[in-house]
N, C-alpha and C positions, 0 to 999 in steps of 0.2 A: 504494499500500499503506500502510495505518497504519502510524505509527510505534508502536514498542514499548512507548515508556513510555505512549503514549496508550490502547493497548489494555490494560495494566494499570492505567490509572484508569477507563476506561469498563465493564469486566466486572463490579467490584464494585458499579459505581454502577447498572450493569444491573439487577445483581442484587437489590440494596438497593430499587429504584424496584419491582419486579415484587415483592416481598415487603411493601412499603406497599401496592401495591393490592389486594394478597390479602387484607392485615388490613382494610383499610378494607369491601372487599366482604365479608367475615365479620361486622364489627361491622353493618353495615345489614342484613345477613340475620339476624340476631341481633333487632336493634331488631323488625324487622318481623313476626318470629312472636312475641316480648314484646305487640307490639302488637294483635294478633289476638287472643293469650290473654287481654289485658285487655278486650279488645271483647268476647269471648265470656262472661268472669267477669258483664260488666257487662249484656249483655243477659239473663243469666241471674237475676242479681238483679231486674232490673225488670219480670222478668214473673212474679217470685216474691213477693217481701217488701215492695213499696209498695202503699199503696193509691193508689185514684185522686186525680188532684188537685183541690182543692175550690175553685170559682172564689169562692165566698162567703166563704173562709178570708181574717181581714186580713193585710195584708203587714207582715210582723215586721220587715223593714229599714229602715221610715222613723223617724226618729227624731223628727220633729217635726211641726207644722202645715205647716210648708212644706217637709218632704221633707229638710232637709239636715241 
């Protein structure tokens, strides 16, 4: 049989661990939902307001002849 003092310690620790796992699960679920929402918005924007990329356009990120 488990000592009474050990029971008084393990019950709150078990409850705290269960609560922490539930919080982590809920946060991961929310992150996945937000990511799907962001992806849907990005797909909608990519199809409507952006022109097709032009391969003849100069690269604006280069700062000099060496590209440095």
